[in-house]
C-alpha positions as CSV (number, residue, x, y, z in Angstrom):
1,X,0.1,0.0,0.4
2,X,1.5,3.1,-0.5
3,X,2.4,6.2,1.8
4,X,-0.4,9.0,1.3
5,X,0.7,12.2,-0.3
6,X,1.5,15.2,2.6
7,X,-2.2,17.0,2.0
8,X,-4.3,13.7,3.0
9,X,-2.5,13.5,6.7
10,X,-5.0,14.4,8.7
11,X,-7.9,14.0,6.1
12,X,-10.3,11.8,8.3
13,X,-10.8,14.2,10.8
14,X,-11.3,17.0,8.6
15,X,-14.0,15.2,6.6
16,X,-15.5,15.3,9.8
17,X,-15.5,19.1,10.7
18,X,-16.1,19.5,6.7
19,X,-18.2,17.3,4.9
20,X,-21.7,18.0,4.6
21,X,-21.4,22.0,6.1
22,X,-22.2,24.7,3.4
23,X,-24.0,27.4,5.3
24,X,-25.5,30.5,3.7
25,X,-25.4,28.9,0.4
26,X,-28.2,27.0,-1.8
27,X,-26.0,24.5,-3.9
28,X,-26.8,22.3,-6.7
29,X,-24.4,19.6,-7.9
30,X,-24.6,17.4,-10.9
31,X,-22.8,14.2,-12.0
32,X,-23.3,12.2,-14.9
33,X,-22.0,8.4,-15.4
34,X,-19.7,10.2,-18.6
35,X,-17.3,12.0,-16.1
36,X,-19.2,15.0,-16.6
37,X,-20.3,17.1,-13.3
38,X,-21.3,20.5,-13.1
39,X,-22.1,22.8,-9.7
40,X,-23.8,25.7,-9.0
41,X,-23.7,27.9,-5.9
42,X,-26.1,30.6,-4.5
43,X,-24.7,32.8,-1.4
44,X,-27.8,33.5,0.2
45,X,-26.2,36.5,1.9
46,X,-24.2,37.9,-1.0
47,X,-27.0,37.1,-3.6
48,X,-24.1,35.7,-5.6
49,X,-24.1,32.8,-8.0
50,X,-21.3,31.1,-9.1
51,X,-20.9,27.5,-11.1
52,X,-18.1,25.4,-12.6
53,X,-18.7,22.8,-15.4
54,X,-16.2,20.2,-15.4
55,X,-15.3,17.3,-18.2
56,X,-13.3,14.3,-17.5
57,X,-12.0,11.5,-20.8
58,X,-9.7,9.1,-20.3
59,X,-7.8,7.1,-22.9
60,X,-6.7,3.6,-21.3
61,X,-2.8,3.8,-21.2
62,X,-3.1,6.9,-22.3
63,X,-3.9,9.0,-19.0
64,X,-7.0,11.4,-18.4
65,X,-7.8,15.1,-19.9
66,X,-9.6,17.0,-17.6
67,X,-11.4,20.3,-18.3
68,X,-13.1,22.5,-16.4
69,X,-14.8,25.9,-16.3
70,X,-15.7,28.4,-13.8
71,X,-16.9,31.6,-13.0
72,X,-16.2,34.4,-13.2
73,X,-14.5,33.2,-16.4
74,X,-11.9,30.3,-16.0
75,X,-10.1,27.8,-17.9
76,X,-8.0,25.0,-16.8
77,X,-7.3,22.1,-18.2
78,X,-4.8,18.8,-17.0
79,X,-3.5,16.0,-17.9
80,X,-2.5,13.1,-15.6
81,X,-0.5,9.9,-16.9
82,X,0.1,8.1,-13.9
83,X,2.1,5.0,-13.9
84,X,3.5,5.0,-17.9
85,X,7.3,5.9,-16.9
86,X,6.8,3.8,-13.7
87,X,4.0,1.9,-11.5
88,X,5.3,4.3,-8.7
89,X,5.8,7.9,-10.3
90,X,2.7,10.0,-11.8
91,X,3.0,12.4,-13.8
92,X,0.7,16.2,-14.9
93,X,0.5,19.1,-16.3
94,X,-1.8,22.2,-16.2
95,X,-3.0,25.0,-18.0
96,X,-5.0,27.8,-16.7
97,X,-6.6,30.6,-18.6
98,X,-8.7,34.0,-17.4
99,X,-11.0,34.6,-20.2
100,X,-11.7,38.3,-18.5
101,X,-8.0,39.6,-18.0
102,X,-6.3,37.2,-20.1
103,X,-3.6,35.8,-17.3
104,X,-2.1,32.4,-18.0
105,X,-0.5,30.0,-15.8
106,X,0.8,26.7,-16.3
107,X,2.0,23.9,-14.2
108,X,4.4,20.7,-14.0
109,X,4.1,18.1,-11.6
110,X,5.6,14.6,-10.7
111,X,5.0,12.2,-7.9
112,X,6.7,9.7,-6.7
113,X,4.9,7.0,-4.0
114,X,5.7,3.4,-2.8
115,X,5.1,1.6,0.3
116,X,7.7,4.0,2.4
117,X,7.7,6.6,0.9
118,X,5.8,9.3,-0.7
119,X,7.2,12.9,-2.4
120,X,6.1,15.1,-5.0
121,X,7.3,18.4,-6.5
122,X,5.5,21.4,-8.8
123,X,6.3,24.5,-10.8
124,X,3.9,27.0,-11.1
125,X,4.2,29.5,-13.4
126,X,2.5,32.4,-15.0
127,X,3.1,33.8,-18.4
128,X,4.5,37.2,-17.1
129,X,7.3,35.4,-15.8
130,X,6.7,34.5,-12.1
131,X,6.9,31.0,-10.8
132,X,6.2,29.3,-7.6
133,X,8.2,26.3,-6.4
134,X,6.2,23.8,-4.3
135,X,7.6,20.3,-2.6
136,X,6.5,17.7,-0.2
137,X,7.5,14.1,1.1
138,X,6.1,12.0,3.6
139,X,8.2,9.1,5.4
140,X,6.2,5.6,6.8
141,X,8.2,4.5,10.0
142,X,6.7,1.7,11.4
143,X,2.9,2.9,12.1
144,X,4.3,6.4,12.3
145,X,4.3,9.1,9.2
146,X,5.9,11.8,9.1
147,X,5.4,14.8,6.1
148,X,7.2,18.2,5.4
149,X,6.2,20.5,2.8
150,X,7.4,23.7,1.7
151,X,6.0,26.4,-1.1
152,X,8.3,29.3,-2.5
153,X,6.2,32.2,-4.2
154,X,7.9,35.0,-6.3
155,X,10.9,37.3,-5.1
156,X,10.1,36.0,-1.6
157,X,12.9,35.9,0.9
158,X,10.9,33.3,3.2
159,X,8.8,30.3,2.6
160,X,5.6,30.8,2.2
161,X,4.5,27.3,3.5
162,X,7.0,26.0,5.7
163,X,5.0,23.1,7.4
164,X,5.8,19.8,9.6
165,X,3.5,16.7,10.5
166,X,3.6,14.0,12.4
167,X,0.7,11.1,11.8
168,X,0.6,7.9,14.2
169,X,-1.7,5.0,13.4
170,X,-3.5,3.6,16.6
171,X,-4.8,0.1,15.7
172,X,-7.0,0.4,12.4
173,X,-9.4,2.5,13.4
174,X,-8.1,5.7,14.9
175,X,-5.4,8.2,14.3
176,X,-3.3,10.8,15.8
177,X,-2.0,14.0,14.2
178,X,0.4,16.6,15.3
179,X,1.8,19.5,13.2
180,X,3.4,22.2,12.6
181,X,2.2,24.9,10.3
182,X,4.2,28.3,8.9
183,X,7.3,26.7,11.6
184,X,7.0,28.2,14.7
185,X,4.0,30.1,14.0
186,X,0.8,27.3,14.8
187,X,0.6,24.1,16.4
188,X,-1.9,21.7,15.9
189,X,-3.8,18.6,16.8
190,X,-6.2,16.2,15.1
191,X,-7.6,12.8,16.6
192,X,-9.5,10.9,14.6
193,X,-11.6,7.4,16.4
194,X,-13.9,5.2,13.7
195,X,-16.2,3.8,16.9
196,X,-17.6,1.2,14.7
197,X,-19.3,1.1,11.3
198,X,-22.3,3.5,11.9
199,X,-20.1,5.9,14.1
200,X,-16.9,8.2,13.4
201,X,-15.5,11.1,16.1
202,X,-13.1,13.7,15.8
203,X,-11.6,16.6,17.5
204,X,-9.2,19.5,16.8
205,X,-6.9,22.0,18.1
206,X,-4.7,24.8,16.9
207,X,-2.8,27.2,18.7
208,X,-1.3,30.2,17.1
209,X,2.0,31.6,18.4
210,X,2.3,35.2,18.1
211,X,-1.2,35.5,16.3
212,X,-3.5,38.1,18.4
213,X,-6.4,37.2,15.7
214,X,-7.0,33.4,16.3
215,X,-4.6,32.6,19.4
216,X,-6.3,29.3,20.0
217,X,-9.0,26.9,18.8
218,X,-10.9,23.5,19.9
219,X,-13.7,21.6,18.5
220,X,-15.3,18.5,18.8
221,X,-17.3,16.5,15.8
222,X,-19.1,13.3,15.2
223,X,-20.6,12.1,11.9
224,X,-23.1,9.1,12.2
225,X,-24.8,6.8,9.5
226,X,-28.7,6.3,10.1
227,X,-28.6,4.1,7.3
228,X,-26.7,3.3,4.1
229,X,-28.1,6.3,2.6
230,X,-28.5,8.9,5.3
231,X,-25.7,10.5,7.5
232,X,-26.3,13.0,10.0
233,X,-22.9,15.3,11.0
234,X,-22.7,17.5,14.5
235,X,-19.5,19.8,15.5
236,X,-18.9,22.1,18.3
237,X,-16.1,24.6,18.9
238,X,-15.1,26.6,21.7
239,X,-16.8,30.0,21.3
240,X,-20.1,27.2,21.8
241,X,-21.1,27.3,17.9
242,X,-22.7,23.9,16.9
243,X,-23.1,22.7,13.4
244,X,-25.4,20.2,12.0
245,X,-26.0,18.4,8.9
246,X,-28.6,15.7,7.6
247,X,-27.9,14.2,4.4
248,X,-30.4,11.7,2.8
249,X,-31.7,10.6,-0.1
250,X,-34.4,11.6,-2.1
251,X,-34.7,8.5,-4.2
252,X,-32.0,6.6,-6.2
253,X,-30.8,9.4,-8.4
254,X,-31.0,12.6,-6.0
255,X,-29.6,13.2,-2.4
256,X,-30.4,16.5,0.0
257,X,-28.0,18.1,2.6
258,X,-29.3,20.5,4.7
259,X,-26.9,22.2,7.1
260,X,-27.1,24.6,10.2
261,X,-25.0,26.7,12.4
262,X,-26.1,27.7,15.5
263,X,-24.5,30.3,17.8
264,X,-25.5,29.2,21.5
265,X,-23.8,31.7,23.2
266,X,-26.0,34.3,22.1
267,X,-29.0,32.2,20.7
268,X,-31.5,35.4,20.8
269,X,-29.0,37.7,18.5
270,X,-26.1,35.3,17.3
271,X,-25.6,35.4,13.8
272,X,-27.5,31.3,12.6
273,X,-26.8,30.0,9.4
274,X,-28.1,28.0,7.2
275,X,-27.3,26.2,3.5
276,X,-29.0,23.5,1.9
277,X,-27.3,21.4,-1.1
278,X,-28.9,18.8,-3.8
279,X,-27.3,15.9,-5.8
280,X,-28.4,14.8,-8.8
281,X,-26.7,11.6,-10.6
282,X,-28.0,10.9,-14.4
């Protein structure tokens, strides 16, 4: 089994806090079996409409092409070639063109992964000359995963990303992740535990060093399967903000998600939020 990439470290805990929560939005997602997806979102507070259209085409043995058009006017193309050079090597190139201001960027990325190491590097360059360099690596040491990522932006004297993460697998159903972001600006800890095949729980904590705007954060969340197609999610943070999400099917091709954020610290005057999402498969 290959080592996960840096972005997947702690993902199980993050999913408990993020999936199903879309406040102040009315969202529609349409997915087709041919590899076509369309997303439309209406911001209930700003009265703004955004959307995207994505299409994928795979040629057996010759990679996958993905095209995406997103509002207001960004056109993106990406070509992935996984396992062509070697079963442990993935390559992809991407190009983005903004139809409004003619701004263009291109990206080249390579990955290497096996049962002990996952390493990747990329360069993203706009056609005016600026380039962003990014690299990351995750090393597996028994049940430990040690990961690091760095990013250097144009004309930067310091790294724009300088992050270190240590993950630990506890049995087959639990995991802990310690992280230090923008070393040493933020310390964090997340934990995930799958209680059974229906209930997942997670905790997340952050401590900002020298950041007066958000010195610390603490939250707990759960995801509970009501049945094979319905799921209830709850989360609560240190400010007594309660998030709820209920996902349930309407039929075999459609499911609806209802989300609410309740300010329990100020129930009469707090900033309560709602959101709704509809997913259709055709």
